[in-house]
N, C-alpha and C positions, 0 to 999 in steps of 0.2 A: 503495500497500495506505500511505502513511502517516493516510488518511480513515478511519479507525475508528472502533471502543468506544473510547474513552481509560480506563487502569487506576487504581488510584490513582500519591496524586503522589508514592510514595517507595516506592524497594525497601524489604525490610525491613533491611537496615547501614545507614541514610538516608543525609544530603544532607550529614554533618559532615564536612570537611574535602578537599573537591573542588578546592580554592584552589593549596593543598597539595602534595597527589595530582600534579595538572595541570605544576604547577612543576615538581613532583623530578621526570615522568616527562619532561618536557617536555630537561630538566639534565641526566636521565642519557643521553639519546641524543645531545647535543652532548658532550656529557665524553667520550663511546664513539668519535664518529664522530667529535669531532674539525672537524665543518665547523657552518652552517647548516640548516641542513633542517627551517627557517622559507615554503618557495614550494612550491608543489603542492598535492596534494589527499591531504587525513587520514583515517586512517577510525579508527573506536573502536566495533568487536565488542567485543558483551555492554556499552554506555555506559548499562543503568537510565535515569534517569531524567532522564541526560544533564549532572547537574553537570562531572563532565570533559571530555568534548567542550566545553561552553560555555566553562567556564574557555580551555583550548587555543585556540578558535580565536577568543581573541584575540591569542593568539602568530602564528596560521596563515594561509596564504590561505586555504583552501577547507578544510572540516572536515565530514565526516559521521558520524550514526552511530544503528549500526544493529542494534536491542532484535529480542525474538520478541515484548516488549511495547508498545502507544504507552503512555505514560507522560502525564499529566498535563500534567506544566514543558516538556515538548516546546515548544507555542505560544508562551509566553513567552521561552524563550532564543531562541527562530526572531525574536521583533520583536525581543531585543537585543541578534543578531549577526546581517549579513544573511547575513555568509558561511559559515554554517553550514544543515543541512538535516539530519532525520530518518525513516527509515523504518523502518517497524512489519517486521520480518522473522530466519533465520536466515541461520546458515556458507551453508547451501543457494541461501540466493538474493542473492546477490554478486555474484553475474558478474554477473546478471538487470537488477540494480539502480545499479551503478557501472559494467559492461562487464571485461574483461576488463585486466589491464598497464596499471590505469589511476591505481593508488596510488603517492603516494610513499614513506607513510607509515601503516604499519597496528599500531593498539592495539590490542595484544589478553590485557588486564590478567584475574588473577584471571575465565578464560573457559571453559579447559579443561575444568576437574574439573567441570562443568557440564553439558556436550554427552552429545552421543547414543556421536557416534567421535570422538574429539579427532584422530585421522589425518587426520580425512575432513576438519578445521575446519582443518586446517595447511595440507593441498592447498586449501582452496579459499583459506587467506592466502597461497600461491605463486600462487595461477590472478589474485589484482585486486592483486596488489605486479606496479612496475614495471621493469625490469633496471633492477639498482640502488639497487631501494627496499630497505628497513628494518622489520623486524619489531618495534616491542618488546611481548614475549612474558614475563609472572610470573605466581604460578601457587603452590598449594603445594604440598611435600614430603614424599609417602609416609610415609619416614622419621623425620621428627620425632611425637617423642612425645605431641602434644596434639595434637586434632583444631580448625583456627582460626575454624573457624563453628560450629561448638557451642564450645569449646573444653572437650573432655572429653577424655581421657589414654588413651591404644592404642583407644578406639574404630573406629578405619577399621582398626584393622590384624583386626579380628574380622567374622565372617559378619555382611552387612547387618541381615537383619530381625532377625537375635538383637543386634547391640550397640542394637539402636531395641527391644526389648521389655524389656533392661537398662534402658537408664537410663530408660525411665516408671517401671520395676520400684520404679530408686532417685529415682524424682519426679524427676525430670528436665522441665522442660517446655518441653528443644524437639526432640528428639527425632524431629518432625517436619521440622524446618526442616533433620538432618542424611541431605542429599540431592547433599553432593561425594564422589564419585567421582578425588580426584587416584595419582600416581602416582610416580617414583624418578627420580633425575636420567640414569642411564645408559638406563631407558624411552625419556624425552622427545626425549633425544639420539638415538637408532636412529630415532624418528619423524621426527625434523628432517630428516635425512638423506631421509628413504626420500621424506618430501614436496618434496625436492628446495628445502632451505634452511640455511644454512649458520650455528651456534652458534656463539657466543662469548660467556662469560657476562660479564651486566654489574651482580653482583649488587654490588660497589664503590664499580660508578658509579652505581648509583641510591641509597644509606646516604652518599656524597659529597653527589650532589645538592641528599637532603635534608638536611644540612644546610650546602650550600648555602641553601639560604634560609632560615633561622636562621643565616646571617650564620658560619655557622663551618668549617673542612675536617676535614673527616678525612683523618691522620697515613697514607703513605703503608705506612710497614709492613704498618699494620693492617687498609689495602686488599688489600695483596700474599696476606696473610694469609684473607683473606675469601673472597674469589675461590679461592683456593687450595681453601677447604673447602665449598667449594658442592656438592659429594654429602649433605652431611649438614645444612644450611643450614633454618632452616625454611623460608625459601621460596627461587624460582627467579625473578633474573631474568633474560634472555639477551635479545639484538640480536642476532638473526635474519637475517639476508642475502640476496636470493635467488640461486639458481644457475641456471644457464641454464635444466637442461632437470632438473624430477621426475624422477626415479625409478618 
């Protein structure tokens, strides 16, 4: 599935800060889990042009990126990192590509809001995770008033066709990019449980890892406050562990 026509070099959000984001993801998992997670197979679902997967590959035993579109940068990244592979496919293809119970760590970063059936995405994550494996899951919060893909207030609370027409009427050049469908904290947690994944809030660990990249520390009282208010945060970060059986 990798030898197909390649699309453009980068997604519209570009390649910026991939190194920092990869280090923050790795740091988040290590801070939250309290152990070395670098061994085994890592999977980045919805990897885009591969920047985060390529940076993570420098720190882990084996890295695989999967995205619906093949990207031009994949070939160069594979040459730089012999432990890195890419596949064109969706979450529907994961078990065929990698095998059931094959992955030690899955990265699902800003993906759930872009797929047709988020619940099925989570069941696919459960399917490829080993027992004892973990998933870094991050995405936007429907209840946050600013839509993070187009940076307009309240439009994600309106019927989609109406919101896009209103954006165009008000002069937006990004209405066609408004293609994400987020949800709220409590529905996400229900989806996790239904998929056989045990959720642990990790927003504070993600922020602390970002601070660590810059050589700073997040105060303990602030970390506790951040995770306590996860339901109203701009976005979510969870560390998901695999339960024995999906419901």
